[in-house]
All heavy atoms as an XYZ file, in Angstrom:
923
protein
N      50.861    158.221     97.856
C      50.288    157.468     96.762
C      49.417    158.408     95.920
O      48.663    159.207     96.454
C      49.439    156.317     97.290
C      48.806    155.532     96.174
S      47.819    154.115     96.661
C      49.041    153.081     97.406
N      49.531    158.302     94.626
C      48.757    159.117     93.701
C      47.487    158.354     93.315
O      47.538    157.379     92.567
C      49.599    159.449     92.473
C      48.922    160.417     91.539
O      47.726    160.322     91.285
N      49.692    161.356     91.018
N      46.359    158.810     93.831
C      45.086    158.122     93.582
C      44.679    158.170     92.113
O      44.032    157.242     91.615
C      43.990    158.733     94.444
N      45.063    159.250     91.415
C      44.723    159.341     89.987
C      45.394    158.223     89.197
O      44.755    157.582     88.360
C      45.135    160.695     89.422
C      44.333    161.846     89.917
C      44.743    162.822     90.784
C      42.975    162.144     89.612
N      43.733    163.706     91.020
C      42.623    163.316     90.304
C      42.013    161.536     88.806
C      41.364    163.889     90.221
C      40.755    162.109     88.720
C      40.445    163.264     89.417
N      46.687    158.016     89.459
C      47.400    156.953     88.740
C      46.878    155.578     89.118
O      46.788    154.686     88.286
C      48.903    157.009     89.009
C      49.604    158.125     88.301
C      50.545    158.880     88.960
C      49.335    158.427     86.988
C      51.204    159.908     88.329
C      49.974    159.457     86.335
C      50.915    160.204     87.014
N      46.566    155.407     90.395
C      46.032    154.114     90.830
C      44.708    153.826     90.136
O      44.479    152.716     89.643
C      45.871    154.090     92.352
C      45.448    152.757     92.941
C      46.454    151.663     92.602
C      45.299    152.885     94.456
N      43.865    154.834     90.049
C      42.583    154.675     89.360
C      42.801    154.442     87.866
O      42.155    153.574     87.269
C      41.691    155.909     89.591
O      41.572    156.126     90.999
C      40.318    155.717     88.992
N      43.710    155.204     87.271
C      44.009    155.029     85.840
C      44.574    153.646     85.574
O      44.197    152.982     84.598
C      44.979    156.103     85.368
N      45.497    153.197     86.421
C      46.089    151.873     86.243
C      45.074    150.761     86.404
O      45.078    149.782     85.646
N      44.198    150.923     87.381
C      43.145    149.924     87.582
C      42.200    149.903     86.390
O      41.844    148.834     85.883
C      42.373    150.221     88.882
O      43.293    150.227     89.976
C      41.291    149.194     89.133
N      41.813    151.084     85.925
C      40.942    151.167     84.748
C      41.619    150.563     83.519
O      40.983    149.842     82.745
C      40.549    152.620     84.477
N      42.904    150.832     83.351
C      43.640    150.255     82.219
C      43.709    148.732     82.349
O      43.645    148.015     81.341
C      45.038    150.849     82.136
N      43.835    148.240     83.569
C      43.819    146.788     83.782
C      42.482    146.173     83.404
O      42.423    145.102     82.799
N      41.402    146.871     83.730
C      40.068    146.407     83.341
C      39.933    146.426     81.818
O      39.402    145.482     81.217
C      38.970    147.263     84.011
C      37.594    146.981     83.425
C      38.974    147.029     85.519
N      40.431    147.478     81.187
C      40.399    147.561     79.721
C      41.184    146.389     79.117
O      40.727    145.757     78.158
C      40.950    148.914     79.226
C      41.169    148.911     77.717
C      40.015    150.044     79.625
N      42.339    146.076     79.684
C      43.142    144.950     79.184
C      42.373    143.639     79.328
O      42.368    142.803     78.411
C      44.475    144.880     79.927
N      41.721    143.455     80.463
C      40.944    142.227     80.672
C      39.787    142.132     79.677
O      39.545    141.060     79.096
C      40.426    142.175     82.108
N      39.087    143.241     79.472
C      37.998    143.250     78.490
C      38.521    142.979     77.082
O      37.872    142.287     76.291
C      37.258    144.586     78.531
C      36.376    144.815     79.757
C      35.876    146.256     79.787
C      35.219    143.841     79.773
N      39.686    143.537     76.781
C      40.308    143.299     75.479
C      40.554    141.798     75.271
O      40.246    141.254     74.217
C      41.623    144.082     75.385
C      42.463    143.727     74.217
N      42.202    144.196     72.950
C      43.556    142.941     74.115
C      43.104    143.711     72.112
N      43.938    142.946     72.803
N      41.081    141.153     76.293
C      41.379    139.721     76.182
C      40.093    138.906     76.055
O      39.974    138.052     75.173
C      42.215    139.238     77.387
C      42.301    137.732     77.437
C      43.606    139.859     77.336
N      39.130    139.185     76.920
C      37.900    138.373     76.951
C      37.014    138.663     75.741
O      36.702    137.764     74.958
C      37.138    138.611     78.267
C      37.967    138.104     79.443
C      35.768    137.936     78.234
C      37.505    138.592     80.799
N      36.598    139.914     75.595
C      35.681    140.261     74.504
C      36.381    140.219     73.147
O      35.816    139.750     72.163
C      35.066    141.632     74.744
N      37.618    140.718     73.111
C      38.357    140.707     71.846
C      38.651    139.302     71.367
O      38.625    139.023     70.173
N      38.937    138.414     72.306
C      39.170    137.022     71.928
C      37.942    136.405     71.283
O      38.030    135.682     70.295
N      36.796    136.728     71.847
C      35.546    136.160     71.343
C      35.069    136.869     70.071
O      34.722    136.230     69.090
C      34.474    136.258     72.430
C      33.158    135.603     72.046
C      32.057    135.852     73.067
N      31.688    137.266     73.039
C      31.741    138.086     74.088
N      32.142    137.643     75.247
N      31.387    139.345     73.976
N      35.060    138.202     70.095
C      34.450    138.964     69.004
C      35.380    139.279     67.844
O      34.917    139.576     66.752
C      33.895    140.287     69.539
C      32.749    140.088     70.520
O      32.166    138.992     70.540
O      32.453    141.048     71.257
N      36.683    139.259     68.088
C      37.628    139.655     67.045
C      38.525    138.493     66.624
O      38.637    138.170     65.445
C      38.492    140.857     67.515
C      39.523    141.220     66.475
C      37.606    142.054     67.840
N      39.177    137.873     67.582
C      40.188    136.869     67.243
C      39.579    135.600     66.664
O      40.049    135.096     65.640
C      41.086    136.555     68.461
C      42.042    135.432     68.150
C      41.850    137.799     68.871
N      38.537    135.090     67.283
C      37.923    133.858     66.738
C      37.461    134.041     65.300
O      37.799    133.226     64.442
C      36.779    133.396     67.629
C      37.238    132.748     68.897
C      36.066    132.247     69.707
N      36.475    131.943     71.065
C      35.654    131.808     72.070
N      34.356    131.927     71.875
N      36.100    131.538     73.280
N      36.681    135.109     64.999
C      36.291    135.296     63.589
C      37.492    135.523     62.665
O      37.491    135.067     61.525
C      35.391    136.527     63.617
C      34.909    136.637     65.017
C      36.000    136.075     65.873
N      38.493    136.223     63.171
C      39.686    136.465     62.360
C      40.366    135.147     61.994
O      40.709    134.912     60.842
C      40.665    137.360     63.129
C      42.031    137.567     62.492
C      41.914    138.385     61.220
C      42.973    138.237     63.476
N      40.548    134.280     62.974
C      41.266    133.033     62.732
C      40.461    132.028     61.909
O      41.034    131.175     61.243
C      41.705    132.406     64.053
C      42.753    133.207     64.819
C      43.069    132.537     66.153
C      44.016    133.401     64.005
N      39.142    132.129     61.957
C      38.327    131.191     61.183
C      37.894    131.784     59.841
O      37.255    131.089     59.059
C      37.075    130.771     61.980
O      36.304    131.929     62.296
C      37.464    130.021     63.245
N      38.243    133.044     59.583
C      37.859    133.704     58.334
C      38.670    133.198     57.154
O      39.536    132.332     57.277
N      38.383    133.777     56.007
C      39.050    133.319     54.786
C      40.149    134.265     54.308
O      40.475    134.306     53.131
C      38.024    133.072     53.678
C      37.216    134.307     53.330
O      37.395    135.346     53.998
O      36.408    134.230     52.396
N      40.724    135.015     55.234
C      41.889    135.827     54.889
C      43.065    134.921     54.540
O      43.184    133.824     55.085
C      42.314    136.689     56.076
C      41.557    137.974     56.343
C      42.037    138.589     57.655
C      41.756    138.955     55.216
N      43.953    135.407     53.685
C      45.181    134.643     53.457
C      45.957    134.482     54.774
O      45.836    135.293     55.694
C      45.964    135.504     52.461
C      44.933    136.351     51.793
C      43.864    136.587     52.822
N      46.739    133.435     54.853
C      47.405    133.058     56.095
C      48.304    134.157     56.661
O      48.266    134.440     57.865
C      48.220    131.770     55.883
C      48.662    131.168     57.195
O      47.832    131.095     58.122
O      49.840    130.772     57.291
N      49.116    134.794     55.818
C      50.059    135.796     56.337
C      49.365    137.003     56.974
O      49.676    137.348     58.117
C      51.031    136.237     55.246
C      52.118    137.150     55.785
C      53.169    137.489     54.742
O      53.180    136.880     53.661
O      53.964    138.394     55.017
N      48.403    137.667     56.294
C      47.739    138.789     56.962
C      46.968    138.349     58.212
O      46.910    139.071     59.202
C      46.786    139.360     55.921
C      47.047    138.666     54.661
C      47.983    137.540     54.910
N      46.405    137.152     58.178
C      45.681    136.658     59.348
C      46.619    136.528     60.544
O      46.310    136.944     61.657
C      45.029    135.312     59.034
C      44.318    134.721     60.222
C      43.849    133.297     59.999
N      44.112    132.826     58.676
C      43.250    132.163     57.926
N      42.062    131.896     58.378
N      43.577    131.734     56.734
N      47.800    135.976     60.324
C      48.768    135.799     61.414
C      49.328    137.136     61.891
O      49.551    137.337     63.079
C      49.910    134.871     60.981
C      49.465    133.470     60.663
C      48.857    132.802     61.866
N      48.273    131.531     61.476
C      47.318    130.919     62.133
N      46.831    131.448     63.236
N      46.833    129.786     61.707
N      49.524    138.057     60.970
C      50.013    139.385     61.368
C      48.965    140.086     62.237
O      49.288    140.652     63.288
C      50.368    140.246     60.132
C      50.611    141.690     60.511
C      51.596    139.666     59.434
N      47.707    140.059     61.825
C      46.651    140.681     62.618
C      46.499    140.003     63.979
O      46.248    140.667     64.986
C      45.329    140.658     61.850
C      45.277    141.576     60.636
C      44.017    141.310     59.818
C      45.339    143.026     61.065
N      46.667    138.696     64.025
C      46.619    137.976     65.301
C      47.779    138.419     66.195
O      47.592    138.655     67.402
C      46.665    136.471     65.038
C      46.373    135.636     66.232
N      46.850    134.364     66.360
C      45.666    135.880     67.362
C      46.442    133.861     67.514
N      45.725    134.764     68.147
N      48.949    138.566     65.624
C      50.109    139.037     66.396
C      49.882    140.464     66.901
O      50.218    140.784     68.046
C      51.377    138.972     65.545
N      49.291    141.309     66.064
C      49.012    142.689     66.476
C      48.039    142.696     67.641
O      48.205    143.458     68.598
C      48.474    143.521     65.285
C      47.894    144.845     65.742
C      49.582    143.732     64.263
N      47.037    141.839     67.619
C      46.095    141.757     68.731
C      46.834    141.405     70.029
O      46.590    141.994     71.077
C      44.995    140.741     68.421
C      43.952    140.672     69.483
C      42.900    141.527     69.655
C      43.886    139.728     70.545
N      42.171    141.155     70.757
C      42.753    140.046     71.321
C      44.659    138.637     70.904
C      42.390    139.317     72.435
C      44.285    137.900     72.017
C      43.162    138.256     72.778
N      47.757    140.441     69.946
C      48.545    140.071     71.132
C      49.471    141.214     71.561
O      49.686    141.422     72.760
C      49.354    138.801     70.873
C      48.512    137.561     70.927
N      47.940    137.104     72.086
C      48.145    136.695     69.956
C      47.262    135.994     71.846
N      47.366    135.732     70.551
N      50.022    141.954     70.604
C      50.873    143.097     70.954
C      50.063    144.153     71.702
O      50.546    144.731     72.681
C      51.497    143.706     69.691
C      52.596    142.855     69.100
S      53.219    143.391     67.476
C      53.105    145.140     67.515
N      48.841    144.397     71.273
C      47.987    145.362     71.962
C      47.674    144.863     73.375
O      47.657    145.643     74.328
C      46.699    145.643     71.157
C      45.696    146.437     71.969
C      47.035    146.357     69.858
N      47.446    143.567     73.515
C      47.223    142.997     74.844
C      48.407    143.292     75.750
O      48.234    143.787     76.876
C      47.003    141.472     74.756
O      45.886    141.210     73.904
C      46.760    140.876     76.130
N      49.607    143.002     75.280
C      50.812    143.260     76.075
C      50.955    144.745     76.379
O      51.294    145.133     77.503
C      52.047    142.739     75.330
N      50.672    145.582     75.413
C      50.775    147.024     75.591
C      49.807    147.517     76.669
O      50.185    148.314     77.531
C      50.481    147.709     74.254
C      50.604    149.202     74.345
O      51.727    149.690     74.549
O      49.567    149.880     74.223
N      48.579    147.047     76.638
C      47.590    147.468     77.636
C      47.986    147.005     79.040
O      47.855    147.755     80.006
C      46.204    146.927     77.265
C      45.540    147.562     76.049
C      44.297    146.767     75.651
C      45.196    149.011     76.313
N      48.482    145.786     79.151
C      48.896    145.264     80.457
C      50.095    146.044     80.989
O      50.137    146.429     82.168
C      49.199    143.751     80.370
C      49.875    143.239     81.619
C      47.914    142.970     80.111
N      51.078    146.311     80.132
C      52.257    147.064     80.563
C      51.900    148.507     80.941
O      52.436    149.050     81.910
C      53.329    147.050     79.478
C      54.039    145.718     79.285
C      54.928    145.760     78.045
C      54.842    145.351     80.513
N      50.977    149.130     80.191
C      50.559    150.487     80.523
C      49.846    150.509     81.878
O      50.079    151.414     82.692
C      49.646    151.047     79.430
N      49.008    149.521     82.140
C      48.326    149.442     83.435
C      49.348    149.279     84.556
O      49.276    149.963     85.589
C      47.334    148.276     83.444
N      50.305    148.388     84.348
C      51.344    148.167     85.358
C      52.164    149.434     85.587
O      52.498    149.765     86.732
C      52.243    147.013     84.931
N      52.488    150.157     84.529
C      53.276    151.385     84.662
C      52.525    152.437     85.464
O      53.109    153.130     86.303
C      53.638    151.932     83.274
N      51.227    152.559     85.232
C      50.456    153.555     85.982
C      50.338    153.173     87.455
O      50.407    154.038     88.327
C      49.091    153.763     85.337
C      49.195    154.603     84.081
S      47.615    155.024     83.374
C      47.414    153.712     82.208
N      50.172    151.904     87.725
C      50.127    151.468     89.123
C      51.487    151.692     89.766
O      51.585    152.147     90.911
C      49.651    150.011     89.219
C      48.168    149.943     88.815
C      49.868    149.453     90.624
C      47.621    148.552     88.622
N      52.557    151.430     89.043
C      53.920    151.676     89.539
C      54.104    153.159     89.855
O      54.663    153.520     90.892
C      54.929    151.200     88.495
C      56.350    151.472     88.809
C      57.143    150.792     89.692
C      57.181    152.484     88.219
N      58.414    151.322     89.681
C      58.458    152.352     88.799
C      56.962    153.468     87.266
C      59.512    153.194     88.439
C      58.007    154.291     86.910
C      59.270    154.156     87.502
N      53.598    154.030     88.979
C      53.672    155.472     89.230
C      52.860    155.856     90.463
O      53.228    156.773     91.193
C      53.167    156.259     88.016
C      54.087    156.306     86.799
C      53.355    156.913     85.613
C      55.359    157.065     87.105
N      51.753    155.173     90.681
C      50.883    155.502     91.813
C      51.537    155.189     93.150
O      51.233    155.821     94.158
C      49.569    154.732     91.703
N      52.436    154.239     93.168
C      52.993    153.748     94.428
C      54.107    154.603     95.003
O      54.572    154.334     96.109
C      53.467    152.301     94.261
C      52.347    151.314     93.924
C      52.915    149.922     93.718
C      51.264    151.314     94.982
N      54.555    155.592     94.274
C      55.595    156.446     94.837
C      56.089    157.483     93.861
O      55.726    157.485     92.691
N      56.927    158.363     94.367
C      57.524    159.395     93.531
C      58.642    158.751     92.721
O      59.634    158.282     93.287
C      58.060    160.522     94.424
C      58.475    161.731     93.621
O      57.964    161.895     92.490
O      59.315    162.501     94.117
N      58.493    158.706     91.425
C      59.449    158.028     90.546
C      60.245    159.039     89.730
O      59.672    160.014     89.235
C      58.721    157.087     89.593
C      57.762    156.123     90.257
C      58.473    155.109     91.087
N      57.497    154.143     91.605
C      57.795    153.217     92.453
N      59.011    153.102     92.920
N      56.876    152.379     92.881
N      61.548    158.784     89.556
C      62.329    159.659     88.680
C      61.764    159.600     87.256
O      61.536    158.518     86.727
C      63.738    159.066     88.721
C      63.750    158.077     89.831
C      62.333    157.716     90.142
N      61.530    160.737     86.672
C      60.979    160.795     85.314
C      59.510    160.433     85.251
O      58.970    160.258     84.166
N      58.871    160.330     86.404
C      57.470    159.906     86.447
C      56.531    160.830     85.704
O      55.572    160.370     85.095
N      56.801    162.136     85.743
C      55.922    163.083     85.039
C      55.941    162.832     83.538
O      54.903    162.828     82.890
C      56.347    164.525     85.320
C      56.043    164.946     86.745
O      55.258    164.253     87.423
O      56.600    165.970     87.181
N      57.124    162.609     83.016
C      57.247    162.344     81.576
C      56.538    161.055     81.207
O      55.792    161.000     80.229
C      58.738    162.267     81.173
O      59.367    163.490     81.532
C      58.885    162.009     79.691
N      56.757    160.020     81.995
C      56.106    158.730     81.735
C      54.591    158.893     81.818
O      53.848    158.359     80.980
C      56.602    157.650     82.724
C      55.801    156.372     82.591
C      58.081    157.379     82.525
N      54.118    159.640     82.806
C      52.680    159.836     82.974
C      52.066    160.536     81.761
O      51.004    160.121     81.273
C      52.416    160.640     84.245
N      52.722    161.590     81.281
C      52.185    162.295     80.119
C      52.236    161.418     78.871
O      51.331    161.468     78.028
C      52.919    163.613     79.887
C      52.488    164.671     80.847
C      53.236    165.270     81.810
C      51.174    165.246     80.967
N      52.485    166.179     82.519
C      51.211    166.188     82.020
C      49.975    165.058     80.284
C      50.094    166.934     82.404
C      48.858    165.804     80.663
C      48.930    166.727     81.710
N      53.276    160.614     78.736
C      53.342    159.688     77.597
C      52.221    158.656     77.659
O      51.616    158.319     76.636
C      54.708    159.005     77.543
C      55.860    159.874     77.069
C      57.192    159.150     77.260
C      55.675    160.255     75.613
N      51.938    158.144     78.853
C      50.847    157.179     78.995
C      49.498    157.827     78.706
O      48.637    157.222     78.052
C      50.860    156.565     80.396
C      51.975    155.562     80.647
C      52.105    155.256     82.132
C      51.746    154.289     79.851
N      49.299    159.052     79.162
C      48.050    159.756     78.862
C      47.909    159.951     77.347
O      46.844    159.676     76.773
C      48.013    161.097     79.590
N      48.978    160.390     76.710
C      48.952    160.587     75.255
C      48.703    159.267     74.530
O      47.969    159.221     73.530
C      50.269    161.207     74.783
N      49.290    158.225     75.027
C      49.145    156.884     74.473
C      47.661    156.493     74.403
O      47.175    156.025     73.368
C      49.936    155.960     75.410
C      49.907    154.529     75.125
N      50.806    153.934     74.294
C      49.107    153.547     75.598
C      50.560    152.635     74.262
N      49.537    152.379     75.045
N      46.929    156.725     75.485
C      45.514    156.368     75.511
C      44.662    157.355     74.714
O      43.634    156.963     74.160
C      45.032    156.208     76.959
C      45.406    154.866     77.524
C      46.609    154.687     78.181
C      44.570    153.772     77.375
C      46.981    153.446     78.685
C      44.919    152.531     77.878
C      46.118    152.366     78.534
N      45.080    158.606     74.607
C      44.388    159.557     73.736
C      44.515    159.090     72.281
O      43.534    159.097     71.520
C      44.946    160.990     73.895
C      44.472    161.898     72.769
C      44.548    161.570     75.246
N      45.698    158.660     71.902
C      45.912    158.192     70.528
C      45.094    156.930     70.252
O      44.460    156.815     69.199
C      47.418    157.958     70.262
C      47.644    157.234     68.948
C      48.160    159.286     70.271
N      45.103    155.992     71.197
C      44.265    154.793     71.029
C      42.801    155.197     70.817
O      42.126    154.676     69.926
C      44.354    153.903     72.263
C      45.340    152.758     72.196
C      45.741    152.127     73.371
C      45.847    152.283     70.998
C      46.628    151.058     73.345
C      46.734    151.228     70.957
C      47.119    150.613     72.130
O      47.986    149.555     72.099
N      42.302    156.108     71.634
C      40.914    156.563     71.508
C      40.688    157.199     70.142
O      39.683    156.929     69.482
C      40.582    157.591     72.593
O      40.722    157.028     73.859
N      41.624    158.047     69.743
C      41.518    158.718     68.449
C      41.484    157.759     67.283
O      40.739    157.974     66.316
N      42.248    156.704     67.356
C      42.253    155.713     66.276
C      40.877    155.064     66.143
O      40.328    154.957     65.036
C      43.354    154.646     66.513
C      43.167    153.453     65.595
C      44.731    155.263     66.320
N      40.304    154.640     67.264
C      38.988    154.010     67.199
C      37.923    154.996     66.723
O      37.043    154.622     65.931
C      38.603    153.397     68.550
C      39.202    152.038     68.754
C      40.308    151.876     69.563
C      38.669    150.922     68.130
C      40.880    150.633     69.752
C      39.233    149.668     68.303
C      40.340    149.525     69.120
N      37.983    156.235     67.178
C      37.016    157.238     66.725
C      37.171    157.523     65.232
O      36.185    157.574     64.492
C      37.179    158.529     67.523
C      36.543    158.527     68.902
C      36.985    159.756     69.692
C      35.029    158.485     68.800
N      38.397    157.682     64.777
C      38.651    157.987     63.367
C      38.185    156.852     62.462
O      37.497    157.089     61.461
C      40.150    158.270     63.139
O      40.534    159.372     63.962
C      40.444    158.572     61.685
N      38.541    155.640     62.813
C      38.145    154.487     61.991
C      36.626    154.347     61.972
O      36.022    154.102     60.925
C      38.828    153.194     62.493
C      38.237    151.964     61.837
C      40.330    153.268     62.239
N      36.015    154.513     63.125
C      34.564    154.384     63.217
C      33.852    155.469     62.411
O      32.902    155.189     61.678
C      34.145    154.459     64.688
O      32.778    154.239     64.819
N      34.305    156.705     62.533
C      33.675    157.807     61.796
C      33.929    157.716     60.293
O      33.074    158.076     59.486
C      34.149    159.147     62.340
C      33.699    159.462     63.779
C      34.416    160.712     64.290
C      32.190    159.620     63.856
N      35.091    157.225     59.904
C      35.435    157.110     58.480
C      34.652    155.998     57.784
O      34.496    156.020     56.565
C      36.932    156.857     58.323
N      34.121    155.055     58.541
C      33.420    153.921     57.938
C      32.043    154.292     57.401
O      31.480    153.554     56.602
C      33.289    152.793     58.965
N      31.494    155.424     57.848
C      30.188    155.831     57.360
C      29.039    155.005     57.931
O      27.992    154.881     57.311
N      29.234    154.422     59.094
C      28.194    153.632     59.746
C      27.148    154.533     60.367
O      27.413    155.673     60.725
C      28.796    152.785     60.872
C      29.697    151.687     60.440
C      29.574    150.911     59.328
C      30.861    151.221     61.128
N      30.588    149.993     59.287
C      31.386    150.160     60.381
C      31.499    151.588     62.307
C      32.521    149.459     60.766
C      32.625    150.889     62.695
C      33.129    149.840     61.919
N      25.944    153.987     60.565
C      24.966    154.703     61.378
C      25.382    154.532     62.837
O      25.949    153.496     63.209
C      23.561    154.132     61.157
O      23.492    152.802     61.611
N      25.125    155.543     63.627
C      25.545    155.556     65.034
C      27.020    155.152     65.177
O      27.355    154.209     65.886
C      24.665    154.639     65.869
C      23.207    155.046     65.860
C      22.392    154.128     66.729
C      20.929    154.527     66.645
N      20.076    153.634     67.395
N      27.921    155.868     64.493
C      29.320    155.436     64.442
C      30.023    155.418     65.802
O      30.935    154.617     66.003
C      29.979    156.445     63.501
C      29.110    157.651     63.591
C      27.723    157.131     63.803
N      29.605    156.272     66.731
C      30.286    156.319     68.023
C      30.040    155.050     68.837
O      30.782    154.758     69.766
C      29.845    157.549     68.819
C      30.193    158.888     68.173
C      29.694    160.033     69.034
C      31.683    159.010     67.918
N      29.021    154.307     68.478
C      28.711    153.072     69.201
C      29.194    151.818     68.484
O      29.151    150.731     69.051
C      27.194    152.981     69.439
C      26.588    154.143     70.234
C      25.071    153.998     70.317
C      27.204    154.224     71.616
N      29.652    151.949     67.257
C      30.063    150.769     66.489
C      31.389    150.208     66.972
O      31.592    149.003     66.997
C      30.156    151.107     64.995
C      28.831    151.402     64.346
C      27.871    150.222     64.342
N      28.306    149.100     63.570
C      27.928    148.841     62.326
N      27.101    149.656     61.712
N      28.383    147.792     61.707
N      32.329    151.072     67.306
C      33.604    150.662     67.893
C      33.732    151.390     69.234
O      34.396    152.412     69.344
C      34.777    151.023     66.967
C      34.865    150.259     65.656
C      36.003    150.795     64.801
C      35.051    148.767     65.901
N      33.083    150.871     70.274
C      32.996    151.614     71.536
C      34.262    151.574     72.389
O      34.277    152.091     73.497
C      31.841    150.910     72.257
C      31.918    149.500     71.760
C      32.334    149.628     70.319
N      35.330    150.999     71.879
C      36.563    150.924     72.655
C      37.034    152.294     73.126
O      37.617    152.416     74.195
C      37.674    150.237     71.838
C      37.448    148.769     71.606
C      36.631    148.454     70.365
O      35.829    149.269     69.889
N      36.798    147.261     69.828
N      36.776    153.312     72.336
C      37.217    154.661     72.716
C      36.584    155.085     74.035
O      37.178    155.847     74.787
C      36.898    155.664     71.608
C      35.440    155.953     71.436
C      34.554    155.286     70.644
C      34.695    156.984     72.081
N      33.308    155.834     70.757
C      33.367    156.881     71.634
C      35.018    157.991     72.986
C      32.362    157.736     72.060
C      34.017    158.845     73.412
C      32.714    158.712     72.950
N      35.385    154.560     74.351
C      34.719    154.914     75.601
C      35.426    154.327     76.823
O      35.223    154.788     77.937
C      33.272    154.437     75.582
C      32.392    155.193     74.627
S      30.716    154.557     74.738
C      30.244    154.556     73.035
N      36.220    153.319     76.612
C      37.021    152.735     77.689
C      38.403    153.373     77.749
O      38.960    153.550     78.827
C      37.173    151.222     77.472
C      35.900    150.397     77.526
C      36.175    148.987     77.033
C      35.326    150.390     78.924
N      38.941    153.706     76.594
C      40.311    154.206     76.522
C      40.433    155.678     76.910
O      41.397    156.068     77.580
C      40.863    153.993     75.107
C      40.938    152.519     74.675
C      41.092    152.429     73.163
C      42.066    151.821     75.385
N      39.481    156.486     76.513
C      39.568    157.923     76.795
C      39.532    158.246     78.295
O      40.315    159.077     78.750
C      38.482    158.681     76.035
C      38.634    160.196     75.996
C      39.985    160.614     75.415
C      37.500    160.810     75.175
N      38.690    157.594     79.092
C      38.742    157.865     80.537
C      40.094    157.527     81.169
O      40.545    158.217     82.081
C      37.634    156.985     81.120
C      36.680    156.788     79.983
C      37.534    156.758     78.750
N      40.758    156.496     80.669
C      42.097    156.169     81.186
C      43.047    157.320     80.882
O      43.842    157.727     81.725
C      42.623    154.833     80.602
C      44.043    154.564     81.052
C      41.713    153.678     81.007
N      42.944    157.883     79.674
C      43.785    159.027     79.306
C      43.521    160.216     80.222
O      44.455    160.870     80.688
C      43.515    159.411     77.847
N      42.258    160.485     80.499
C      41.897    161.619     81.359
C      42.426    161.391     82.771
O      43.009    162.306     83.386
C      40.365    161.830     81.361
C      39.947    162.828     82.430
C      39.899    162.275     79.981
N      42.273    160.191     83.306
C      42.765    159.890     84.648
C      44.291    159.992     84.724
O      44.842    160.541     85.685
C      42.300    158.504     85.083
C      40.805    158.354     85.346
C      40.425    156.879     85.420
C      40.418    159.092     86.604
N      44.964    159.470     83.709
C      46.434    159.561     83.682
C      46.876    161.022     83.568
O      47.830    161.435     84.219
C      47.000    158.734     82.538
N      46.173    161.790     82.747
C      46.498    163.218     82.632
C      46.274    163.958     83.945
O      47.078    164.808     84.331
N      45.204    163.609     84.654
C      44.940    164.228     85.953
C      46.051    163.875     86.959
O      46.479    164.709     87.755
C      43.588    163.794     86.495
N      46.527    162.646     86.886
C      47.619    162.234     87.766
C      48.914    162.933     87.435
O      49.704    163.268     88.321
N      49.126    163.207     86.154
C      50.364    163.878     85.736
C      50.334    165.365     86.072
O      51.378    165.964     86.311
C      50.551    163.696     84.233
N      49.137    165.934     86.073
C      49.011    167.384     86.315
C      49.204    167.699     87.741
O      49.715    167.892     88.559
C      47.636    167.863     85.921
């Protein structure tokens, strides 16, 4: 069993749970009750659900990798690590581009996503 992948998968599962709980409260509710036109509101709501599915599937994939030697597992592991690096980069870029004070704390999702990338990378190495 690969402890790095198990830890990464568990961490990704926690990130997915936080996304559902906190994101539902802090992002989805205001989005759905806001005054955006209906089409962009529904698209953004669908994107939020797609990210939920993506986080859950990534967590499951890492746990699956942890449970045994899988054909193509190294490639999948590096793709999952890159996946979480990109997620982290998006939150950092958007936060820094906004010109907020204390930008690293305004969208703190990167603080959850980057450790998953590091753990997955450690498991792949």
